[in-house]
C-alpha positions as CSV (number, residue, x, y, z in Angstrom):
1,M,-22.3,-73.9,52.7
2,Y,-20.0,-71.0,53.5
3,E,-17.7,-72.4,50.7
4,R,-20.2,-72.5,48.4
5,S,-21.3,-69.0,49.1
6,I,-17.5,-67.9,49.0
7,K,-17.0,-69.6,45.7
8,K,-20.1,-68.0,44.1
9,L,-19.0,-64.6,45.4
10,H,-15.6,-65.2,44.0
11,Q,-17.1,-66.2,40.7
12,E,-19.4,-63.1,40.8
13,I,-16.6,-60.8,41.7
14,E,-14.5,-62.5,38.7
15,L,-17.4,-61.8,36.3
16,A,-17.8,-58.4,37.6
17,K,-14.1,-57.8,37.2
18,V,-14.4,-59.2,33.6
19,D,-17.2,-56.9,32.7
20,E,-15.3,-53.9,34.4
21,E,-12.3,-54.7,32.3
22,Q,-14.4,-55.0,29.2
23,R,-16.2,-51.8,29.9
24,Q,-13.0,-50.0,30.7
25,R,-11.3,-51.4,27.2
26,S,-14.4,-50.2,25.2
27,I,-14.2,-46.7,27.0
28,V,-10.4,-46.5,26.2
29,K,-11.2,-47.5,22.8
30,A,-13.8,-45.1,22.2
31,L,-11.5,-42.3,23.9
32,E,-8.8,-43.3,21.5
33,Q,-11.1,-43.0,18.5
34,E,-12.1,-39.6,19.7
35,V,-8.4,-38.5,20.1
36,E,-7.8,-39.6,16.6
37,T,-10.7,-37.9,15.2
38,Q,-9.6,-34.9,17.0
39,R,-6.1,-35.1,15.6
40,S,-7.5,-35.6,12.2
41,M,-9.6,-32.4,12.7
42,I,-6.6,-30.4,13.8
43,R,-4.5,-31.8,10.8
44,H,-7.3,-30.7,8.6
45,Q,-7.6,-27.3,10.1
46,D,-3.8,-26.7,10.1
47,K,-4.0,-27.4,6.3
48,R,-6.6,-25.1,6.0
49,C,-4.8,-22.3,7.5
50,K,-1.7,-22.6,5.8
51,M,-3.8,-22.5,2.6
52,L,-5.6,-19.5,3.8
53,E,-2.4,-18.1,4.8
54,L,-0.8,-18.6,1.3
55,E,-3.8,-17.2,-0.4
56,M,-3.6,-14.0,1.8
57,E,0.2,-13.8,1.0
58,E,-0.6,-13.9,-2.6
59,K,-3.4,-11.3,-2.2
60,I,-1.0,-9.0,-0.3
61,T,1.7,-9.6,-3.1
62,R,-0.8,-8.7,-5.9
63,T,-2.1,-5.9,-4.2
64,K,1.6,-4.7,-3.6
65,L,2.2,-5.0,-7.2
66,I,-0.7,-3.2,-8.3
67,Y,0.0,-0.3,-5.9
68,E,3.7,-0.3,-7.0
69,E,2.5,-0.1,-10.7
70,K,0.0,2.6,-9.9
71,M,2.6,4.7,-7.9
72,R,5.4,4.5,-10.7
73,G,3.7,7.3,-12.4
74,V,3.1,9.3,-9.3
75,M,5.5,11.6,-7.8
76,P,6.2,11.9,-3.9
77,L,4.4,14.6,-2.3
78,S,7.4,16.4,-1.0
79,V,8.9,16.5,-4.6
80,R,5.7,17.6,-6.2
81,E,5.3,20.4,-3.5
82,E,9.0,21.5,-4.0
83,L,8.5,21.5,-7.9
84,E,5.2,23.6,-7.5
85,E,7.2,26.0,-5.2
86,T,9.7,26.4,-8.1
87,I,7.3,27.0,-10.6
88,A,5.7,29.7,-8.7
89,A,8.9,31.2,-8.1
90,L,9.8,31.1,-11.7
91,K,6.5,32.6,-12.7
92,A,7.1,35.4,-10.4
93,Q,10.6,36.0,-11.7
94,S,9.2,36.0,-15.2
95,T,6.7,38.6,-14.4
96,I,9.4,40.7,-12.7
97,L,11.5,40.3,-15.6
98,E,8.8,41.2,-18.0
99,Q,8.1,44.4,-16.2
100,K,11.7,45.4,-16.1
101,A,11.9,44.9,-19.8
102,S,9.0,47.0,-20.5
103,I,10.2,49.7,-18.2
104,L,13.9,49.3,-20.1
105,Q,12.2,49.7,-23.4
106,I,10.3,52.9,-22.3
107,E,13.5,54.4,-21.0
108,L,15.2,53.3,-24.4
109,D,12.3,54.7,-26.6
110,N,12.4,58.0,-24.6
111,R,16.3,58.1,-25.1
112,T,16.0,57.6,-28.9
113,K,13.2,60.1,-29.1
114,R,15.4,62.7,-27.4
115,N,18.6,61.9,-29.4
116,T,17.0,61.6,-32.8
117,P,15.0,63.9,-35.0
118,S,11.4,63.3,-35.0
119,R,11.5,61.8,-38.6
120,T,11.6,58.1,-37.5
121,P,9.1,56.3,-39.8
122,N,10.8,53.0,-39.3
123,K,9.2,52.6,-35.8
124,T,6.4,50.5,-35.8
125,P,4.0,51.4,-33.0
126,G,3.0,48.6,-30.5
127,R,5.9,46.4,-31.2
128,G,8.0,47.5,-28.1
129,G,10.3,49.9,-30.1
130,P,13.8,49.3,-31.6
131,F,15.2,47.4,-28.6
132,L,12.6,44.6,-29.1
133,K,12.9,44.9,-32.8
134,A,16.5,44.0,-32.6
135,R,15.8,40.9,-30.5
136,G,13.0,39.4,-32.4
């Protein structure tokens, strides 16, 4: 009777052991499938990331080209400021030279009036006198 009970217990243990091994194999199989699914998702995300990265690089390149194209015709600020300062200085010099020329013309007119008789019909009024006539 004890032998029978022991034998029966051994059979139950053996069945439980087989059931547990099958259950563990199915859990391992399910986990392996989950791991493969996750790996597949990772590969897909990697490809997507690489594709997005390439798209972004392409957009950056296009934007740089557009910027460079626009900037070709634009002068750097430092050069522009320097040129504006040069233009302002040249305008000031031009004004000073015009004033000097006007003063010199008046002096020349005064000298010619003193040195020549009052009969000078050749002088055209408003034309700047003989000095400017000779120049232009």
